[in-house]
N, C-alpha and C positions, 0 to 999 in steps of 0.2 A: 807444811807436814802431810797435809791431805794427797795423796799420791795413790795408786790405781793401785799398785806395786806393793798396798800396806803390806808390811805382814799378817799381819791379825784377821786380811780377811780377801781370800781369793774367787772373781767368777760365784760369791754370796758365800763361801764353809767359814768358818772361823781358823785360824789355823795354830790353834793350838789348841783346837778338840774338845774347849769346854761350852756347856750351853748347862744356863745357870735351871739350876730347879728349886723353886720355892722361892726365899731373902739371899737373896747373893751372900757370897761374903768372904767375897773380892774387895778387895780397898777403891775407894774416894775413884783416886789415879782411873785406876780401868774403865770405871763409868765416865767420867769421862771420855775415853779414851773411845769408846764405845758412840755416847751422844757424837765427837766430830767426825766417825765413821761414818754415821748417819747423816749427819750437815752435806758431805762430799758427797755420798749418793743423789743427792736431792741434784744439787750443784752439777752436779754429770748426765743426769736428766734436764735438767734446766736448757744445757749449750747445748743439747741434743750431742749426747757422747763424749762431749770437748774432755779432756784432765787436766785440770791447772798441774806445772808444774815445774813451780815456780812462780814466775813471770810470766810462760810464756804455755800459749797452749796446742793437741795437740786432736781434731776428730777426725774419728773411731769412723770407717766406710761403714758403711750400714748396706746391705741388699737394698737393692730396686723393689719400690710394690707394684707388686703384683696386682691388684686389686686396678692403681692407677692405668697399668698397661690398660688393662680389661676395658681399662671407660676410654682411654684412649684409639683400641680400635671403634671400639662400637661409634664415638664421633667417629669414630672418620668412614667405616662403612655405612648408619645413619651418611654426612652427604655424600657418599658418592653414591646413595639410592639416591638421595632428594637432585643431586644431578644430574644423573641416569633418566630422571623424569620431568628435569628441565628442559636437559636435550632433547628430548624428546618430543613430549607434545609442549614445555610452555615456550620455548623459542620458534618451536613456528606456526606456532600459532599468535606470538606474540604482540602482531599488528594489532592484533584485535584489543590491544592496552592504546588503541588513539580516540578509540570511541568513549571514552573513557577521560581522556590527557586533551583532548580540543577544548581547550576553554576561549573565547570570544565574547571581547568586551562589548556586551550588545549600548555599550554608551555611546563607544564612538564616533565619529565623524562616517569612516565609511560607510557601517550597518545604518542610523540615522537618515542616510542621504539615502543609502539601496531602499528604507522600509517607506519613506518620504513617495517615491515614486511607485511602491507597490499602493499606497496607500490614495492616492493620485491614481492612480490606472482602472484604482476597484472601483471611486467612485462613476466615474470614464465608461465605465462596463456597465454600472446598475441602471444611468442617461440612456444609453443606447441600446438597456436590454428589458427597462419595465412598458410594460403590454399596454393601453391602454386596453379593454376587451366594450364596454363602454362606457357609452358618454351621447346620455338622449339630454336631446334639446344643448348643446353644447357647452354642456355645465362646468367644465373646467377648462380651461383653468379658468382659477377661482380669482378675476380681471377686479380688484378694490378690493378684494376677503386678506382679510390676516387674522381676525381671532377667530380658532378654529375648537371644536368640541372635540376630541380623541376618546373614544367609545373603545374595548376591548381589555379586561383584564390582562391580557397575553404583550400587550402592548408596550409593557411597562418590561417588567422580570421574568417573562415569556419568549419577546420576539427572536425569530428562526431566525442568527443571524449564517448557519454555513448548519452541520452533520458531527455526526462523534465519529470517534474512529479514523481511521487513516487519514481524511476531509476534514477535519475540526481542528480546532484554533482556539487563541487568547481573544475573548471577548473580553481582557475586564475593560480596555482601552477604546471599545467598541464608540459610532457614536448611535448614541439610541435615535430612536425616532422622535421625542418628545428633540433633542439639540438635532437633529437632522430637520426639524422642521420650525423649529427657532433660526436654526444659520440662510435658510431660507426668505426668512422672512414673518414668518411666518407665525402666531402666539397662538402657543396651544392653553385652552382650560389648565389652569391651575391649580385649582379645587380637585378639580377634577379629576387631577393626577393624582393630589396627595386621596386621597378616592383609596383608589386603587392599590399607592404604598402599602394604603394601611388595610387594605382589605383582601385585595390580589394575594393568590395562595401560588407559590414555589413549586414549580418545576420538579422532578426528585432526578439531583446528581447516578447513572447508572454506571458514570466509572470511565472506561475507554473507547470500550461496545456499550452496543446498551441504547434505548433510547424510553422514556417515560412517555406510553401513552395515553394517557387518561386526561382528561380536555377538562381545563379548569376556568373557566368561564361564569361566571355568579353563576346567579338565579338571580330574576328580577328581585326579590324578598330582600336582596343586601340593599336597594338602590332606595333609597329613601326619595319622597314626594319632596325633598325640601332640594339635592344633588339634581332635582332633571330640572326644577322651576330653576333652581340660577345659572344652572346650564344653556334653557333657551335663552334666559337674557343674555347673556354671557355670546351668545351666536345663532344664528339659524343651520350652520354652517355644519353639521358631523361627520365627522370622518369614524371608520367604523375599523375595527384592525380586526382580526380573522387569522389567528394562524397554523400553524400544521407543522412539526420536524421529518426529519429522515435521521437513518445511521447505518452503521455499521454491523452489521451482525441479525440484526431481526430487519422484518420489513411487516409495510405495516397489518394494524388488523382489519380481518376482512369483517370479522363482526366484534363490536365494544361493551358482548355480553359480558364480559370480562377485568371491563377498566366501567371507570369511575369517570362523573364529565358526558355520559350519552345514556346507552341504554340498546339494547340487545335487540339483534335487527338495522342499527343499523351501521353500517364501517366508519372508520376515521374520516373517509376521504367525503361524511356528509354530515352536513348543520345538526349541529348538538339540541337537542329541544331549549337550554339556554341562549347559544343565540340566534337560535327563532324568532324566542321571544324577543331579545334584545331591539333585535333588528325591528322587529315590530313596538315595539316603547318609540326605539329613535325617528319610524316612521309618523311616526304620530304625532313628533313634536318636534319635529327640524324639518325646515322650506326642502335645504342640499343635504344630503344624503351620497356618500363617496364611501365607497367599499373597500377597503386596499386591501391585496391580497397574499397575506406571507404566509405562502407555502412551497416548497419543491416539489412537492406530486402534486398532478394535475384531477382536482377535487369536481366533487356536483353542484353544480352554481344555477342550478336553473330560478335559483333566486333571485338571481344579475336582473333575468327577464321580467322584474314588478317592475308596472310604471313610477314605483315610489322610493326608488332603485337609483338613484340617479346618472351612477360610473363606477363604473369596476378600472381599478387598478390591478396588477398579477404585477407582482415585483417576485416572488422569487425568495433564495433568500441571500442576503444585500455583503457579507463580508462587512470588510470595518469602519465603510466610508459608502454605503449607496443605501443607508439613508439618507444623506446629499441631496441625493435625486432627486427625490419619495419629493419632499421638500422642493426642490426646483419644476418638479415636474408640475402637481398639483399648484402654481405659480404661476407654472407657464415661461418661465429660465430655460427649461428643458419640450424639445419637443416629445415626444415620445414616437420611438416606430422600432419597440419590440415587433418579434410576433412571435405566436406560438410554434415551442417543437414539439405537442403530444396533440391529436387530436381531443376534444374535450365533451364529450356523453354526456344526451344531460341524464344518463344513469351505467355505472361500470357496468352492473350487470350486462352491459346490450356488445363487447368484447368478447371474443371469444378465445383470447385467451385465461380470460379472467375461470373458466370452468377447469385451468388445468395450472394451475397454477398454489406454490402456498405446501403445505406440508402433506408428504404421499411415502408411506411407509412398506417395504419390502417384507411380509411376517413370518416367509421363512427360511431368512440368511439374516445373518447377523456382524460383527466386529467390531474391533477390541482399539480405544485408540492410547495406541501408547506413548504418544508426544511428554518430554515431561513435564508439560503444565497444560495437562489433559487435565480439562475440564473448571479452568482461566477464561476468561471470558466468556463469549459465544460458542465457546467447541463443548462436547462432553464428555463427560470418563465413563472409562463402565466396558462393558458390551452393548449396544446401540444395534436397531434394525437399519439396513442399509435405506438408503431415502432411495426416492426418485424420481421428474417430476417430465412430463410430455408435452411437446411442447405441438399440440394436436394442431394448432391453427395453422401451420405450414405461415408463406406467405406472409398472410392475410395479418398482422400485427397493424394496427394504429391505422392514418390514413388506407390505405391500402386495399382495409377489409375496408370498412366504409364506404370509399368510394364507389369499390364493386361491386359491393353488395347492392349498393346507391341506382348503379350503370345496369345491374343489373336485375330490377327490380325487386330481393329478397326484399329490403327495408326501405323505409319511407324516408328520404334523407334528412329532413326539416325540423320531423318530430324527433329525428333517433341524439344529431349531432348539436349540439348548443354553434364548439368552434371550431374547424376548423381547420385540421396540420397548415403552422405559412399565414397561422388569419395576428392582423391587429390594427388598433386604426389611428389619428391620428393630428393633428390638431389644424390641419395644413387639407387640402386631396391636391392626385398624384392624375395627371393623360399620361396610359403608358401606352407604345402601340411598340408592335413587331418589325420593327423594320425590314428582316429580310434574316431567310435560316439560308444555311449551302453550304453542302459539303463537296472534302475531295477524294469522299471511299472511304476516311480513313476517322477522320473530325466533323464533327459538326457543330456550325458559329452560329448562331442564331444577335442578333444586331437588334438597342432595344434603346429609344427614346424616350425616357422618362421626364415629363411640366411640371412640374409645381404651379400646379392651378387656384392654388388657397389664396392666403392672408395671410402667412409667415414663413418662419424658414423650414423645413424637415429633414429630410432619411426617407425612402422608402427601400422596400427591395426587391428586385427585381425576380421573379422568377418559374422556372421554363420543368416545363412536368411534359411528357410521354408518353403516349397513346402507344400500347404494339397494338398488334393484330394476333386472335386470340384467335384458337378453332378447339369447342365442345372436348373434352377428353385429353388437348393436344398439354404440352406444357401449361403452369400456370400461370396464369399472366395479372399485374396488378392491372387494372384498366387506368393509372393513371402514374405511371410514377415520376417523382422527381429525378432531372437529370442535371440541373442546375442554379447556380444563382449570382448575382452579385448584389452591392448596397448599394447607393450615390453617396456621394457630399453632401452637406448639406444645402441643402438647392434655395437659394433666397426664391419669396411671389415670382411667375414669369416668368424662371431660368430651368433653363433644359442639360439636362449630361443624355450622351448617349454613352448607351452599357455592349462592353459584345462580351459572350457567355461561346465554352468552349467544352467539351467533351466528347467523346468517342465512340464508336455506336458499337465498342466492345461494349461502355460502361453501360449501353442497354439491353446488350447477348439478357439472354435469361437461358438458365443453367440448368441443363435435361439432365436428372441423374435417372430415371425412370426409362430414359433405351428410346421416346414417343422420337427423339433425330439421328442418337449418336446412339449407337451400343455400347456398353461402360462407361458416356458421362461426357458433356462436352456441351458449353455454353456454344447455345445455339440465337442464329438471327429469324425469324420467321421470312418466309416472303410478305412479301406486303405491304397495309399503308402504314406508315406511324406516321406519327399527330404530333407535332412538337408547335406547345403550348406554352402561349408569353398568361400568368397565370397571377393571381392577390394570391393566391392563398388552393390547399393542394384540393377545393373545387371551383369555384370562381373563376372561365377562359374569360380572358378582354382580345386576345388576338389567337390563333392560326393557322402552321401552315406544315403540308404537309411535303414527306418526302417519300420515295418508293423502292422496295427492295424487289427485283426477278425476280431475284432465285432466294432459296435462305444459303447465311452462311451459318457454316461449321469451325467450330477452331478444333478441333484436334485433326492429328499425324494422318488423317484418309482423306480430312478436308482442305480447311484452308492455314492452317496448321493451330502455332500456339498463335493467343494473342498478342496485339503490338507488344503488349508491356506483359508481358507474361516472357522467361526462361526457356520452359515447356508447357506445353500443351496441358490444360487442366481435364484429368481426366475422374472417375470416381474412388472418392479415398475413406467416402468413408463409409460404405455400403451394412457395413456391420451395428454404424446409428442407426440410417433413415429407415434402415429393415428390421432389429432387431427386437427390434419391442408390438411389433404384430399392429401399430401403430395405423388407427382410418388417419387421412388430414384431411385438413376441408379444402374444398374443390370447390371451386365457381362453377363442376359441372352437378353441380347437383347442395347449393347451399343446402335447403333443406335434410339431405340424408348425412351431410357432413357435420353440422354444427351441429356445436353441442348443445344443449338448452338443462341442462342440471353439472354440478358441477363430483365429477370422479369420485370414485368413491374411493375410499382413505388408505386402505390396504390391500395390497394385491400379495399372489408367488409369483417367488420371478422362477423364471421356469430353468429344467436342469440344465442347459449349457447359461441362461445366466448369470445362476450360485457360481458355477467349474469357475468360469472367463470371472467373474467377484473376488473365487479365495484360492482360482490354484491359476493366477496367471503364468504364458508360457515362457519355458528357460531360456535364457540369454543365449541369442547368436554367439560364440564367439569362434569362427571360422575363420578370422585374421589374420591372417599368419605375419605379415610384416610389424617389429616392431617398430616402435621406434628409439629419436637417440638423445640421451636427455646428458643436464651435465656437461657437453661443450663449450671452449672459452675462446670464442667466433671476436668478440669487446666490442659486438652490439648495446644499445641502449633500448625502450622507448621511444627517444625522441631519433631514432634513427629511421624507422618507418612510420612516422607518422605524415597522412595525406600520403602511404604506400595505398596500392593497391593491395585486394584483398588477399590476393594470389602471387605477387608478386614475390618473385626468388629471394630477398630478403627476409618474409617475416619469416621459410624455411630458417634457417640460417637462424635467425634471434631464439623463436621457437626450439631446434639441440641445442642451448644455454641453459632452460628451464630444470630440475632434479623435479623427480620423482614428487618428493612429497612436496616442493611451493606449488606443480598443483593439484595433489588434494588437502592440500589447505584451503589454494582458491576454489577450489571447486562446494568444499563443504562447508565455511564457514562465510556464508555472505550475508551476517544481519545486519540492515544499516554499513553496512563498508565492505569491500571488495580489500585481499589483503594482498599482503602490499609481493612483491617477487624480485625480490634486491638481488640475483641471474640478469637479468631484464633491464634493473633502475627503475622497475615500476613503484611507486611508494604504497603504503595502503590510502585507499578514499572512501572517503565517508559518506553518505547515503541517507535519505530522508522521504518523509509521504513531505509535499504530499497532494493532492490534484486540488486543493481548495490553497494552495498557500502553504511557506515551507513551517513544516510538524512534526517532529525530529521525536517518536512514541519514547523510545531512547531514555535518551537523556532530556526534556523535556525540551527544548529550544526550539522555536517556535515563532515565525515570523507574521507578516501586516498578514490577515484575516483575508484572503480574496472572494469574493462572491460564490455561488456553488454553479463547477462546472459547466447545469443545468443556464444560468442567466448570461452566460457569455455567449450561450446559445439561442439566446433567446437575440441577440445582435445579429446573430445570419451576417459581421462582420468577421471575416476570417483575416486584413493585414490591423483592425482590433484586436482579435487572439497573436496571432505573432509579436505586440507586443509587450502581453501579455505575458505570455512565455519569456520573451529575454528581461522583462521586468524580473522575470520571476525569478528569472539564472544568478540574475544582478543580484537579487535578495541572496540566497542557498551562496553563493560563492563567500558574500563580505562574512557570513555566516561559516565557514570553513567547510560548506559541505560544496560535493563533488557530483552529485549524481542525486537522481529525483525521480522514485515511486512516482509515478502520476506523465499525461497525465491519464482520467479517468474512460478508456472508450466502447467500454457495454450500450445499451440499448435499453431502453423505459418498456420493456418487453409488455407490463403491467404497469397502469399509473400506483399500488401497494406494492414499488418496485421500494425497498428500504436505503437503498442508495442513488435513487435515478438525481438525487442532486447532486452529487461524482458523475455524472454523464450530462452526453449533450442531450439526444434527446431519443421517440422512437424512431429513426429513417437511417439506415446505416451510410449514406452518402452526407448527408448535413454536420452528421456525427462526425463523420473520415476526415471530411471539410477544415470543420473545424478541428476537430484534433493534430492534422497535419500539418495546422499551421501555425498551434503555440509549440508542437515539436521545433520544428523550425525557426520558433525566437529562443525556444534553451538554449539549442544547438552551438547556434549562432555567438550563441556569451560565454559559450565557452565547454557547457554542462551538461552530461547525457542523460538519455531519461528512458523507463521505462514506461510502459502505456502499456499501457492491463486494462484487463488482468484476460488475457488471450484462453481459453474462448469463453462462452453462451455463460458466465456467467452471469443472470439477471437477473437474480433473486436471493434474497441472503437465507432464507430459511435452511437451514442446511446445510449451510452451501461445500462447510470440510465437515459433516460429521462424515464419518466413512468419505469422503467425495461422492455430491451433490449427484447418481444416475440420472439422466438427462438425453434424454427423447427427441429428434432434430432429425427431417429431414435435408441433404445434404444441400438441398436448394435452397431451402431455409438457410442455413447453413456459409451456401455463402453469395448470398447476395442482399439476408442481411444481418446477420451476426458477425461473418472475419473480413465484409465490408470494413465499415472505418477502420480497422487493420492493415488492410491491404492495401484500403489510401491513405495511411498514414506511410510506412513502408517504402514505395514505388513514391507519393508528389513531401513528405513528410524527411525522409529518408531516415528515418529511426537507427538507430542502432543500439536499441533492449528494447526489450519486453517485456513484458509479464506475465507467467502463466497463471492459469483459475485452478482454486482450492475442484472445482467438479471434476465430475470425470461426461467425458465421450460416451454416452451410453458405457461400457461397463469400464473404459481404458483412463485413468486416470488423464487429464489436458497435461498433465509436466511426463507422466512416458508417451505420449500420443506420439509413434514418427511418423504420421498423419499429417500430425498437424502441426508440429515442429520444425519436419523437416519435406520432409515431400513438399507439400504447400507454400507453407515459411518461406522456406533460400529455393528448391529448387525450383517452384514451382514463381513464385515474390523477385525471388536473388535478396532476400534479406543475409545482412554481414553482420553480425555484432551480439548479443550477449541476451539470455532467455533467463532469466530469474525465477524461481520457482514466489507462490508467495509465501507469507510465516506462515510455517510449518514447525514451531516450536512449544505447539498449545493444540495441534490435533496434526494426526503423522495421515495424509492424503493418497503421499507416493515418497514412492524409495532410493534414496537418493542413487546407487544402481542402475532402474530400471530407467530415472529418466533421463540422466545422465548423455545415455546408446541413444533417444529416441530424441536429442536434441535442448535438452532442456541443461542452461549452463553454468548455474550455480544455483545455493539455494538461499533462501532467505533464514538462515536456524544457522547456529553453531555446532560443531562437529563432531559433521558429518561426518569427514574424512574419516571419523574412528569406526564408522558405520558401513565405512569400505569394503566389499569380500572380495575373493581370489577372482570374480568375472570382469574389475575393476585394476585390480593390482596387480592380480595371477593371469593375465592375459591379451597376447599383445593388440584384444578387439576393443579392449581395456582401456589398455593405454593409449593406447588409437586416440580410442575420446573423451580422455585426461587432453590428452594435446588438444584436440580440435576447438575440447571447451575452456584452455586458458590459450587458445588463437581467437577464437572471439568477444572474452572479456577483452586481454590485450587489443586486440584491434580498435573497439569501444572506448575503454581508456583514450589511448595511446590519441585519438581522436576529437578530443578534447583538452581545457587545461588543467584535467587533474592528471594529469602524465606528469605534469611538471608540479606539481604542488608540493612542497616542500614542509615536509611530514618527519618526524621525530623516528626513524630506524631501531624499531623497539625492538628484532630481529637481534641487528647487532649491540645494541645495547644490555636488556638481555644477557645474552653469550659474554657480555665482557665482562658486568660484574660479577659474572659464577666464575668462567672462568681465572677473577681478581680471586673468588676468594675462595676456588681449589686451590690454586696454586700455594693461599696464604696458609692454610689446613695441611695440605700436602708439604712444605714448609715447612713451619710450627712440627710437628710431627716428626719429620726429617730429623728435625734437631733436636727430639723426644728420645728420635729412638738413637740416634747419636750421644746423648750426656747419659743415655740411662745405659749403654755399653760400656763408657768409661768407667762407670761407677759402680757396673759387675767387674768392672778391669779389678775396683781399687781395691773389691768388698776380698774376692778372690786374695788376692796377693796380699791379704792385710792376714787370710785365712779365715776367711768363711766368718768374722763373728758377728753373734747374733746382738742384733736389735733389742734396744731400752725396751720395748714392749720386752720380749723371748726373754729377757735379764730380770727383770721381773714379776714375768711369772714363775720365771724359774728357781728364783728369792722366795718368791712366797711358799713352793713348795719343799723350799730347803731350809727356809730361817729357822732358828737356836730358838727354843725356847724361850719367853723376855726374861731377862736377870729382873731380880727383885731388890 
């Protein structure tokens, strides 16, 4: 009986027009009718407008809800904005996801096999690298002795296996020195070890970069007499372990005034009072005293001359398994054959570099670090002065100074130098003979015969040095310079081996940057006698022959043309660096007048010209008008150009396929990877540190910790270095890594260099030969690598704080600091380099066209990619300026967002992007990284969001279609009000409640 058309109510009104006032006088039947009507209205509401009509029902059309429409539009708009952001930002950068999705099972047999191989060769390197500095009365090896006392608070908990920063490693499973001794059959005093375990203090963990420079040797007051007596009863042999550390970000303290464990006036490289007391106690209580020097940096070792010190081993930083080698050398299972890679003076202050190393500030010009993570690690934040360093010593670094100053009578060699460069003893003796020296006009060939004249097998290094003619006031010359070397096999007693050592005349030419013989600069061979010396170290000559040039040879366009190994003749490229600071360089023509005797003042004012160059660099040259082709469909992939010459025409066709967006992303996003380039089938390729073993700072993946690069240098063995590179690359591949930020090729300019452990030596040739061999090994296993840090990045102090302004003359730059990189490019066939944080003069190294284009590519013929050092925390270069200079990619993220119109809006900028793309693709194409199977995140993210967009669009279209149909029904029904409107209207017009 309940019907919407009930005559008693229509649209909320009583049809009989009656409204109750006071108590109702209507009969009870009418009240029941009202109650029924109210029930019917509730039922209509609950059924969404349906009205019962018998057993059938009809839905009353409603006007579609406008708030729902607004919400739908808002959702679609939000999805659209999100999609635009995804397609313009995320999709181009999607390959960065590979950094967090590359998961490798470290327990797999592939990884285990590769890691075991690097562990094995780490022990081998240490075995060949340990240097026997002293061995009075043949105290070593410890024939028949097994019980030994190990003294030194650092032996257990603070032993130095490597360094911090990029060269760090996982030390949790490293073989301790106690384990290494036990593995060699020795028996360390367990009670003495327990004493140190209970009392020795741990060094502080300073994070990714930084080193705890406090020294933790216990004072003698901590040793009770019982400990000493029991140790004496246990064995008459004492090993004293002395440790120093090194690391990224900070150099070793020149004075320990601000640190504990030593005292003001002593440097970090001197013994502490507690160490002196320890040695005195050991010397007075034990018959055989052997000092084990666990340090990455050359120390002051005058105490080793004490007759009570029987022997001294220099072990460097040992890596994961090198301590096994220490035990084997002590027992005689291994005969040490390492040679020093630095000169060891009695006092570090005797080196000219001492007076110009460390912190120096300009007082009148500041910079602001704008990097996203400024203030982290060793990077400063906010405003800070520009910092500088002056290489006032010129070419006279390490042995070049000591040997030359001694030859000229300026110093007394024996009282100044304790151990020469290239020095190291053996358990056997050798007879070396310089058989012949011949030349064909381009190459000099020295033939050397080495015979083992002792009683045990051993290896020896034959070292060839050249003494070139020098005229006072002429081109600066070292009295001797390492020209070549070779290491023998393990020779049995009485066995001989003939070695052939070759080097070019060009390799011993001097660079004339002042125009003494060649205006505008050139490599020069002065006429005169060249002494080709066979030496046991930089000081001791065992054989010599002479070659004579009857005229000057000048390698320039007016003379002999370019050096045979150069593409174009070298000319001065760094006059602004050589002469931009009005610096007086050390000269052998006037030792007394040019040799510094006190440290330079810590601050000075920059000149107006320097300030202008630092704060207002010249605008970029956009005169190039020929534009590039992008997005072509030539059907080529990276596999099609593998092995082709850099200039092969097919490369041009391949590069035409690459889009501008891909180029930008590739250049601007090279933080621990190179981005994918889908148009040519290049996958995302993962890169990792480091020079002393796989060490991915970003992901935390770490492989076997290798010895320090300096220990590899101690071996003087290029064949071994090449095998190290090969096995390191194999381990990298097992972990899914395609490229390495390694090896390091900077020099030990000063013994205080924080990363000396990461670099080979003080000599450019030795460093270059070892690094080039390692690069050959890495590349032979299909991994590309970035030799670093190009160039003159030889101190950590303020290296990245605005870019350390570095002043040096071009002769020193070319003959010393660029030399290792040159050898690596020419002999190692490097396809990758890393530029450095510092500046060359006022120009950031990463923005130096002279360095990265003229010298590196035009002269040396380098083909490949240059990456910046990590600029996440320090703004040392600009992506636009570095790109133009020849720095191809940035070890950072989203730097493409900072590309200006100079880069993207000009033909010159786009040409630079294309060149950089070519360089990166060439590097990757000639590695196994080109065929790496990795998720195409660009395509995956695009697919996911296309699906989302299609679904959202489809649902929205369906909603609009249904809404339209509902609107038409509502209009056809006379636009009835909805239940809410009806209820509101009813409340306004409802009659008074009946009584």
